[in-house]
C-alpha positions as CSV (number, residue, x, y, z in Angstrom):
1,X,61.3,52.3,128.8
2,X,57.8,53.1,129.5
3,X,55.8,55.9,127.5
4,X,55.8,57.9,130.8
5,X,59.8,58.1,130.5
6,X,59.7,58.9,126.8
7,X,56.9,61.6,127.3
8,X,59.7,63.5,130.2
9,X,62.7,62.9,128.0
10,X,60.2,64.4,125.0
11,X,59.3,67.4,126.9
12,X,63.1,68.1,128.5
13,X,63.9,68.4,125.0
14,X,61.3,70.7,123.7
15,X,61.9,73.0,126.9
16,X,65.8,73.3,126.5
17,X,64.9,74.3,122.5
18,X,62.5,77.1,123.0
19,X,64.8,78.5,125.9
20,X,67.6,78.6,123.7
21,X,65.4,79.9,120.5
22,X,64.1,82.7,122.9
23,X,67.4,84.3,123.2
24,X,67.9,84.4,119.4
25,X,67.3,87.9,118.8
26,X,69.9,89.4,121.7
27,X,72.5,87.0,120.7
28,X,72.5,88.4,116.9
29,X,73.9,91.9,117.9
30,X,77.4,91.7,117.5
31,X,80.7,89.0,118.4
32,X,80.4,90.0,122.4
33,X,76.7,89.5,122.9
34,X,77.0,86.0,121.0
35,X,80.0,84.8,123.1
36,X,79.6,87.1,126.3
37,X,75.7,87.5,126.6
38,X,76.8,91.9,126.2
39,X,79.1,91.3,129.5
40,X,75.3,91.4,131.5
41,X,75.0,87.8,133.3
42,X,73.9,87.9,136.8
43,X,77.1,86.4,138.7
44,X,74.8,83.5,140.1
45,X,73.6,83.0,136.0
46,X,77.6,82.7,135.5
47,X,78.6,80.4,138.1
48,X,76.1,78.1,137.8
49,X,76.9,78.1,134.5
50,X,80.4,77.4,135.3
51,X,79.0,74.0,137.7
52,X,76.6,72.8,135.0
53,X,79.3,72.7,132.0
54,X,81.6,70.9,134.0
55,X,79.0,68.6,135.1
56,X,78.8,66.3,132.0
57,X,77.9,63.1,131.4
58,X,81.3,61.8,132.1
59,X,81.6,62.8,135.2
60,X,78.9,60.2,137.6
61,X,80.9,57.5,135.3
62,X,84.9,59.0,136.1
63,X,83.5,59.4,140.1
64,X,82.3,55.7,139.9
65,X,85.2,54.3,138.0
66,X,87.4,56.2,141.0
67,X,85.6,55.1,143.9
68,X,85.5,52.1,143.0
69,X,89.3,51.5,142.0
70,X,90.5,53.7,145.0
71,X,88.2,54.1,147.5
72,X,86.5,58.2,148.3
73,X,90.3,59.3,148.2
74,X,91.1,58.5,144.8
75,X,89.0,62.1,144.0
76,X,91.9,63.6,144.9
77,X,93.0,63.2,140.8
78,X,90.3,66.1,140.6
79,X,89.7,67.9,144.5
80,X,93.8,68.4,143.9
81,X,92.5,71.5,141.7
82,X,90.7,73.4,144.2
83,X,93.8,75.5,145.5
84,X,94.3,76.6,142.4
85,X,90.9,77.2,141.6
86,X,90.6,79.5,144.6
87,X,93.6,81.1,143.1
88,X,91.8,82.1,140.0
89,X,89.0,83.7,141.8
90,X,90.9,85.7,144.1
91,X,94.0,86.4,141.8
92,X,92.7,86.6,138.0
93,X,88.7,86.8,138.2
94,X,89.2,90.6,138.1
95,X,92.1,91.4,135.7
96,X,90.0,88.6,133.2
97,X,87.3,91.1,133.2
98,X,89.2,94.4,133.7
99,X,90.8,93.5,130.4
100,X,87.6,93.6,128.1
101,X,88.5,91.1,125.6
102,X,86.1,88.5,124.3
103,X,88.2,85.7,124.1
104,X,91.2,84.4,126.3
105,X,93.2,83.7,123.8
106,X,92.6,87.6,122.7
107,X,95.0,88.3,125.8
108,X,98.1,86.6,123.8
109,X,98.3,89.7,121.4
110,X,97.2,92.1,124.6
111,X,99.9,91.0,126.8
112,X,103.1,89.8,124.3
113,X,104.4,92.1,121.1
114,X,105.6,90.7,117.8
115,X,104.9,88.2,115.4
116,X,105.7,86.1,117.2
117,X,102.5,86.8,119.6
118,X,100.3,87.0,116.3
119,X,101.5,83.4,115.7
120,X,100.9,82.5,119.0
121,X,97.0,83.6,119.0
122,X,96.4,82.2,116.0
123,X,97.8,78.9,116.9
124,X,95.9,78.5,119.9
125,X,92.8,79.4,118.7
126,X,93.3,76.3,116.0
127,X,94.7,74.2,118.9
128,X,92.5,75.0,121.7
129,X,89.8,75.6,119.9
130,X,89.6,72.5,117.9
131,X,92.1,70.1,118.3
132,X,91.8,70.2,122.4
133,X,88.0,71.5,122.3
134,X,87.1,68.3,120.0
135,X,88.8,66.2,122.2
136,X,86.8,67.5,125.5
137,X,83.6,67.0,123.4
138,X,85.0,63.6,122.1
139,X,85.4,62.9,125.9
140,X,81.3,63.3,126.8
141,X,80.4,61.6,123.8
142,X,82.1,58.6,124.6
143,X,80.9,58.3,128.6
144,X,77.0,59.2,126.9
145,X,77.6,56.5,124.2
146,X,78.7,54.3,127.0
147,X,75.3,55.0,129.2
148,X,73.3,54.6,126.1
149,X,74.9,51.1,125.0
150,X,74.8,49.5,128.9
151,X,70.7,51.6,129.1
152,X,69.2,50.7,125.9
153,X,71.4,47.5,124.7
154,X,72.6,49.0,121.8
155,X,75.3,47.6,119.7
156,X,78.0,50.1,119.7
157,X,78.6,50.5,115.8
158,X,75.1,52.2,116.2
159,X,76.2,54.6,119.1
160,X,78.0,57.5,116.7
161,X,74.3,58.3,115.3
162,X,72.4,58.6,118.0
163,X,75.5,61.3,119.3
164,X,75.1,62.6,116.2
165,X,71.6,63.5,116.6
166,X,72.0,64.5,120.6
167,X,74.9,67.2,119.3
168,X,72.4,68.9,116.7
169,X,69.7,69.1,118.9
170,X,72.7,70.6,120.8
171,X,73.7,72.6,117.7
172,X,70.6,74.4,117.1
173,X,70.0,76.7,120.0
174,X,73.4,77.2,120.6
175,X,73.9,78.2,117.3
176,X,71.3,80.4,117.9
177,X,71.2,81.8,121.3
178,X,75.2,82.3,121.9
179,X,75.9,82.3,125.3
180,X,73.0,83.7,127.2
181,X,70.5,80.4,125.7
182,X,73.6,78.5,127.2
183,X,73.8,80.4,130.0
184,X,70.0,80.1,131.0
185,X,69.5,76.3,129.9
186,X,72.7,75.5,131.7
187,X,70.8,76.8,135.2
188,X,68.0,74.8,134.5
189,X,70.0,71.4,133.1
190,X,72.2,71.9,136.1
191,X,69.0,71.7,138.4
192,X,67.7,69.0,137.1
193,X,70.9,66.9,136.5
194,X,71.4,67.8,140.6
195,X,67.9,66.0,141.2
196,X,68.0,63.2,139.0
197,X,71.4,62.7,140.5
198,X,70.5,62.7,144.3
199,X,67.2,60.9,143.3
200,X,69.6,57.9,142.5
201,X,71.8,57.5,145.9
202,X,68.9,57.6,147.7
203,X,66.8,54.4,146.2
204,X,70.1,52.9,145.8
205,X,71.1,53.4,148.9
206,X,67.6,52.5,150.7
207,X,67.6,49.4,148.4
208,X,67.8,45.7,150.6
209,X,70.9,45.0,149.2
210,X,72.5,47.8,150.8
211,X,70.6,49.1,153.5
212,X,71.2,52.7,153.9
213,X,74.1,54.4,154.7
214,X,75.1,52.4,158.2
215,X,74.4,49.2,155.9
216,X,76.8,50.4,153.0
217,X,79.7,51.0,156.1
218,X,79.2,48.1,157.3
219,X,80.0,46.2,153.9
220,X,83.0,48.6,152.9
221,X,86.5,48.4,154.4
222,X,87.3,51.6,156.9
223,X,90.3,52.1,154.1
224,X,87.2,52.3,151.0
225,X,86.2,55.3,153.3
226,X,88.7,56.7,154.3
227,X,89.2,60.7,152.4
228,X,92.7,60.5,152.3
229,X,94.8,57.9,150.5
230,X,96.4,54.8,152.0
231,X,100.2,54.8,151.8
232,X,100.6,51.2,150.8
233,X,100.1,48.8,147.9
234,X,97.0,47.6,148.6
235,X,93.9,47.6,151.5
236,X,92.2,43.6,151.3
237,X,88.9,44.1,151.5
238,X,88.2,40.8,153.8
239,X,84.6,40.2,154.0
240,X,84.2,41.0,149.8
241,X,87.3,39.6,148.6
242,X,88.2,42.6,147.0
243,X,91.7,44.2,146.3
244,X,90.7,48.3,146.8
245,X,93.8,50.2,145.6
246,X,95.4,53.3,147.2
247,X,97.5,55.7,145.7
248,X,101.1,56.3,146.4
249,X,103.0,59.3,148.1
250,X,104.3,60.5,145.3
251,X,101.4,60.7,143.2
252,X,99.3,62.3,146.3
253,X,102.2,64.8,146.3
254,X,102.0,65.6,142.9
255,X,98.2,65.8,142.8
256,X,98.2,68.4,145.9
257,X,101.2,70.5,145.2
258,X,102.3,70.5,141.3
259,X,99.3,69.2,139.2
260,X,97.0,72.0,140.1
261,X,99.2,75.0,138.9
262,X,101.2,72.8,136.2
263,X,98.8,71.7,134.0
264,X,95.8,73.0,131.3
265,X,92.6,71.2,132.0
266,X,88.9,72.3,131.1
267,X,87.7,74.2,134.1
268,X,90.6,73.8,136.3
269,X,93.1,76.3,133.7
270,X,95.8,78.0,136.3
271,X,95.0,81.4,136.5
272,X,91.7,80.7,134.9
273,X,91.0,80.5,131.0
274,X,88.7,78.7,128.7
275,X,85.1,78.5,129.3
276,X,85.4,79.1,133.1
277,X,87.2,83.1,132.0
278,X,84.4,83.3,129.5
279,X,82.2,83.4,131.9
280,X,84.0,86.0,134.0
281,X,84.3,88.3,131.7
282,X,80.8,87.5,130.9
283,X,79.0,89.7,133.9
284,X,78.4,92.8,134.6
285,X,81.4,93.6,137.4
286,X,84.5,92.8,137.9
287,X,83.3,92.0,142.0
288,X,80.6,89.7,139.4
289,X,82.8,88.1,138.3
290,X,84.8,87.0,141.3
291,X,81.7,85.8,142.7
292,X,80.7,84.1,140.1
293,X,84.1,81.6,140.4
294,X,83.8,81.1,144.1
295,X,80.2,79.9,144.2
296,X,81.6,77.3,141.0
297,X,84.3,76.5,143.0
298,X,82.2,75.6,146.2
299,X,79.8,73.8,144.2
300,X,81.7,71.7,142.1
301,X,84.3,70.4,145.1
302,X,82.3,70.5,148.2
303,X,78.5,70.0,147.0
304,X,77.9,68.0,143.9
305,X,80.7,65.5,144.1
306,X,78.8,63.1,146.9
307,X,75.9,61.8,145.3
308,X,78.1,60.2,143.0
309,X,80.2,58.9,145.4
310,X,77.4,57.1,147.3
311,X,76.1,55.5,144.4
312,X,79.9,54.5,143.2
313,X,80.3,52.7,146.7
314,X,77.1,51.3,146.6
315,X,78.7,49.6,142.7
316,X,81.0,47.9,144.9
317,X,78.3,46.2,146.9
318,X,76.2,45.4,143.9
319,X,78.6,44.6,141.5
320,X,81.6,43.4,142.3
321,X,82.7,41.1,139.7
322,X,83.1,44.4,137.0
323,X,86.1,44.4,135.3
324,X,88.0,47.4,136.2
325,X,87.7,48.5,132.8
326,X,83.9,48.6,133.7
327,X,83.8,49.8,137.2
328,X,82.2,52.9,135.4
329,X,79.3,51.3,134.4
330,X,78.4,50.1,137.6
331,X,76.5,53.7,137.8
332,X,74.6,52.9,134.7
333,X,73.6,49.4,135.6
334,X,72.3,51.1,138.8
335,X,70.4,53.2,136.9
336,X,68.6,50.4,135.0
337,X,68.6,47.9,138.1
338,X,66.9,50.2,140.7
339,X,64.5,53.1,139.1
340,X,61.1,52.9,138.4
341,X,59.0,54.0,135.3
342,X,58.9,57.8,135.4
343,X,62.1,58.2,137.1
344,X,64.1,56.1,134.4
345,X,62.7,58.7,132.5
346,X,64.1,62.0,135.2
347,X,67.9,60.0,135.2
348,X,68.2,60.4,131.9
349,X,66.8,63.6,131.6
350,X,69.4,64.3,134.1
351,X,72.4,63.2,132.0
352,X,71.0,64.4,128.7
353,X,70.8,67.8,130.6
354,X,74.5,67.4,132.0
355,X,75.7,66.3,128.4
356,X,73.7,68.8,126.9
357,X,75.0,72.2,129.1
358,X,78.9,70.7,128.8
359,X,78.6,70.2,124.7
360,X,76.5,74.0,124.4
361,X,79.5,75.3,126.2
362,X,82.7,73.5,124.7
363,X,81.0,74.6,121.2
364,X,80.0,78.4,121.8
365,X,83.7,78.6,123.9
366,X,85.7,76.4,120.7
367,X,83.4,78.6,118.0
368,X,84.8,82.2,120.3
369,X,88.4,80.9,119.7
370,X,87.5,80.0,116.0
371,X,86.1,83.7,115.1
372,X,87.5,85.8,117.5
373,X,90.7,84.7,117.4
374,X,91.9,83.6,113.8
375,X,88.7,84.2,111.2
376,X,88.1,88.0,112.4
377,X,92.2,88.7,113.0
378,X,93.5,86.4,110.3
379,X,90.9,85.5,107.4
380,X,88.4,89.0,107.9
381,X,89.5,91.6,109.8
382,X,87.2,94.0,108.1
383,X,84.0,91.4,108.4
384,X,81.0,92.9,109.8
385,X,79.5,92.3,113.3
386,X,76.6,90.4,111.1
387,X,79.3,88.4,109.3
388,X,80.8,87.4,112.2
389,X,77.8,86.1,114.3
390,X,76.4,84.4,111.0
391,X,79.7,83.1,110.4
392,X,79.7,81.6,114.5
393,X,76.8,79.6,113.8
394,X,78.4,77.7,111.1
395,X,81.2,77.4,112.8
396,X,79.5,76.0,115.3
397,X,78.3,72.9,113.1
398,X,81.7,72.7,112.1
399,X,82.8,72.5,115.5
400,X,80.2,69.3,115.9
401,X,81.3,67.1,112.8
402,X,85.2,67.6,114.0
403,X,83.9,66.5,117.7
404,X,82.1,63.8,116.4
405,X,85.2,62.4,114.1
406,X,87.4,62.5,117.2
407,X,84.7,60.6,119.0
408,X,85.6,57.8,116.8
409,X,89.2,57.5,117.9
410,X,89.1,57.6,121.6
411,X,87.8,54.3,123.9
412,X,88.3,55.2,126.8
413,X,88.0,58.5,129.0
414,X,91.3,58.0,130.7
415,X,93.0,58.1,127.5
416,X,91.2,61.4,126.7
417,X,92.6,62.6,130.3
418,X,95.7,61.9,130.2
419,X,96.6,63.3,127.2
420,X,95.1,66.7,128.0
421,X,97.3,66.4,131.5
422,X,100.3,65.2,129.5
423,X,100.0,67.4,126.7
424,X,100.2,70.7,128.9
425,X,102.6,69.4,131.8
426,X,104.6,72.5,132.5
427,X,102.3,75.4,131.1
428,X,100.3,76.8,134.3
429,X,103.1,78.4,135.5
430,X,103.3,80.6,132.5
431,X,99.5,81.3,132.3
432,X,99.4,82.4,135.8
433,X,102.9,84.6,135.6
434,X,101.8,86.6,132.6
435,X,99.5,88.5,134.9
436,X,102.3,89.2,137.5
437,X,105.8,89.3,135.9
438,X,106.6,91.9,133.1
439,X,109.7,89.7,131.9
440,X,106.9,86.9,130.5
441,X,107.0,87.2,126.8
442,X,105.5,85.1,123.6
443,X,108.1,83.1,123.8
444,X,107.7,82.2,126.9
445,X,104.6,81.2,126.1
446,X,105.2,79.2,123.1
447,X,108.2,77.2,124.5
448,X,106.0,76.1,127.5
449,X,103.0,75.3,124.8
450,X,105.3,73.3,122.7
451,X,107.6,71.9,124.9
452,X,105.6,69.4,127.0
453,X,105.3,67.0,123.4
454,X,108.9,67.2,122.9
455,X,109.2,65.9,126.3
456,X,107.2,63.3,126.7
457,X,108.6,61.9,123.2
458,X,112.3,62.1,124.7
459,X,110.7,60.5,128.3
460,X,108.9,57.4,126.9
461,X,112.1,56.0,126.1
462,X,113.2,55.9,130.3
463,X,109.6,54.1,131.1
464,X,109.1,55.8,134.2
465,X,106.2,54.6,136.4
466,X,103.4,57.3,137.1
467,X,103.8,59.8,138.3
468,X,107.5,60.0,137.8
469,X,107.4,60.8,133.9
470,X,104.5,63.3,134.8
471,X,107.1,65.1,137.2
472,X,109.7,65.2,135.4
473,X,108.1,66.6,131.9
474,X,106.7,69.5,134.6
475,X,110.5,70.3,135.5
476,X,111.8,70.2,131.9
477,X,109.0,72.2,130.5
478,X,109.5,74.7,133.2
479,X,113.2,74.7,132.8
480,X,112.6,75.2,129.3
481,X,110.4,78.3,129.4
482,X,112.6,80.4,131.8
483,X,115.5,79.8,129.7
484,X,113.2,81.0,126.7
485,X,112.7,84.1,128.7
486,X,115.7,84.9,129.4
487,X,117.4,84.4,126.3
488,X,114.8,86.3,124.0
489,X,113.6,90.1,124.1
490,X,110.7,90.9,126.8
491,X,107.6,92.9,125.0
492,X,107.8,95.9,123.7
493,X,107.4,99.2,126.4
494,X,104.6,100.5,124.5
495,X,102.5,97.2,124.5
496,X,103.3,96.9,127.9
497,X,102.8,99.8,129.0
498,X,99.3,99.8,127.3
499,X,98.5,96.1,128.8
500,X,99.4,97.7,132.8
501,X,97.1,100.9,132.4
502,X,94.2,98.7,131.0
503,X,94.4,96.1,134.0
504,X,96.2,97.6,136.9
505,X,98.0,94.5,137.7
506,X,99.8,94.1,140.6
507,X,102.7,91.6,141.5
508,X,106.2,92.5,139.6
509,X,106.3,95.1,136.8
510,X,109.7,96.5,137.1
511,X,109.2,99.5,134.4
512,X,106.1,100.8,136.4
513,X,107.6,101.0,139.3
514,X,106.7,104.8,140.4
515,X,102.8,103.9,139.1
516,X,102.5,100.8,141.5
517,X,104.0,103.4,144.6
518,X,100.8,105.3,143.9
519,X,98.4,102.6,144.8
520,X,97.8,99.9,147.8
521,X,98.9,96.9,146.9
522,X,96.5,94.0,148.1
523,X,98.3,90.4,146.8
524,X,99.4,89.5,150.0
525,X,95.9,89.7,151.3
526,X,94.1,88.2,147.5
527,X,96.8,85.5,148.1
528,X,95.5,84.8,152.1
529,X,91.8,85.4,150.6
530,X,92.4,81.9,148.4
531,X,94.2,80.4,151.1
532,X,91.5,80.9,153.2
533,X,89.0,79.4,150.8
534,X,90.4,76.9,149.8
535,X,90.2,75.6,153.7
536,X,86.6,76.9,153.5
537,X,85.9,74.7,150.4
538,X,87.6,71.4,152.2
539,X,86.6,71.7,155.5
540,X,82.8,71.6,153.7
541,X,83.6,68.8,151.9
542,X,85.3,66.7,154.8
543,X,82.5,67.9,157.1
544,X,79.1,66.4,154.3
545,X,81.6,63.4,154.2
546,X,81.8,62.9,157.8
547,X,78.0,63.8,158.2
548,X,77.1,60.8,155.8
549,X,79.5,58.8,157.5
550,X,80.2,59.3,161.3
551,X,83.8,59.2,162.8
552,X,84.2,59.9,166.2
553,X,84.5,64.1,167.1
554,X,85.6,64.3,163.1
555,X,82.6,66.3,162.3
556,X,83.1,68.8,165.1
557,X,86.2,69.3,164.1
558,X,86.0,70.2,160.5
559,X,82.8,72.3,161.1
560,X,85.2,74.7,163.6
561,X,88.1,74.7,160.7
562,X,85.2,75.5,158.4
563,X,84.3,78.9,160.7
564,X,87.8,79.4,160.7
565,X,88.1,79.4,156.9
566,X,84.7,81.9,156.7
567,X,85.8,83.9,159.9
568,X,89.1,84.9,157.6
569,X,88.0,85.1,154.4
570,X,86.0,87.5,155.2
571,X,88.6,89.3,157.2
572,X,91.3,89.0,154.2
573,X,88.6,89.5,151.4
574,X,87.5,92.9,153.7
575,X,91.3,94.1,153.8
576,X,92.2,93.4,150.5
577,X,88.9,95.4,148.8
578,X,88.2,92.1,147.1
579,X,84.4,92.6,146.8
580,X,84.2,96.1,146.0
């Protein structure tokens, strides 16, 4: 790299550090200010912070791998989450803000009663805040490590030290500035990351080997550019000698009908949760929570991915002989081969920005569980706010060390992804229904959390192909928690009443039928608004795609559908009193 590239990187790191340190004083007031920014974030800042967090160093590499192995339609692996995301916007965001809690795990003892509720809260604080959060950060670390190894020709055994240095820098500003500092740096980092990926996509497309969008379209088989999967074993690319595999009908069904509601996954939690719920709870009003989350869903699924997809398609032409396990590295090779001095620094800054925005959020979010839901609840319940904030800063450093340890054990991105999806198969139903059905209790959620591990072990003996193993685990887990719900006592009436009066949920609340009759029920309109928003989101996604790769009248059809989705969203939003 040139001195110009190094200067760009150093300046970026210093700016990120200064921005984070600026908010140290305001973050030191209380745990609410440290973990929720004093519930005073503007909706656009909270929404952008959500998008920035889901844009990590691994994201362009994962999309490149999907496109290079399955074509554009391979992205249904994560595109399926839009429906669940839009349901979170219109059916859950207002409740998260209304609950007035610090973490989503705290909801457990607000909604459930008994020693089982206390156990569940403590267990989830460690399981999600330390173990699962550590896996997520390790996943991101593996991706950044792959980038550094290829781009700088670094030996694999030294990568962990560079990752430790990068994480420690993030620890400094996230531990001192809390969520406000994290959100502000997220905002800057997101737009830097997007600028870098767009510049790379443009330069690679305009190279002589690609010849622009038209040249790319001519060099790839039509099936690769299809937005929907081909239901066949494979499609042969005659001009390139490539086998471009499609996904099966069963896999596509599991994506669009099951996975989006059944599994817990960071950024796509059924009913909201994790750092998404944290941002919902950090804004000023319920309407702001809805706006922030809606902006996140649109930006995350429709506006952001096309720059990555284009580079992923180009790597099929540029590096046709890459082994399937290394397809994701085509993105890094394109950076190395097509960026001039100065722009290499910009692209590396964009990757660092994506990495740091994700890690800073995961550190702050995971620490909130450890401190609010374990340390302050079970270890030091009489601790002052100052003591809790100081403990939060030390816990942030501990989170970094745990993530680095797990990083040394994870070899591939897919390994971490499959663990998270399978380890929560069937949990999503409880996470959503606890807001809408009074009969859900702590044993329902405990069973839904632990049962996937048991059924994963049992199902492994049958050697089922994917996705049939996943679908069976979802069915067995769902059956397990339904049985557990009806053979155990419901949450006691005192706890249910307090929760109902605080959150004022709609749905099936039999003990409070008289209170429900006295208020308007907007549940149907909220459901229709979520489907309208989903229609709008997918139509924007495909409209951009057909603008890039014209195909008859498809562009105009999807633009028309987008307008239909927008009009229906406005109508149902008004009828459901959503924006008030």
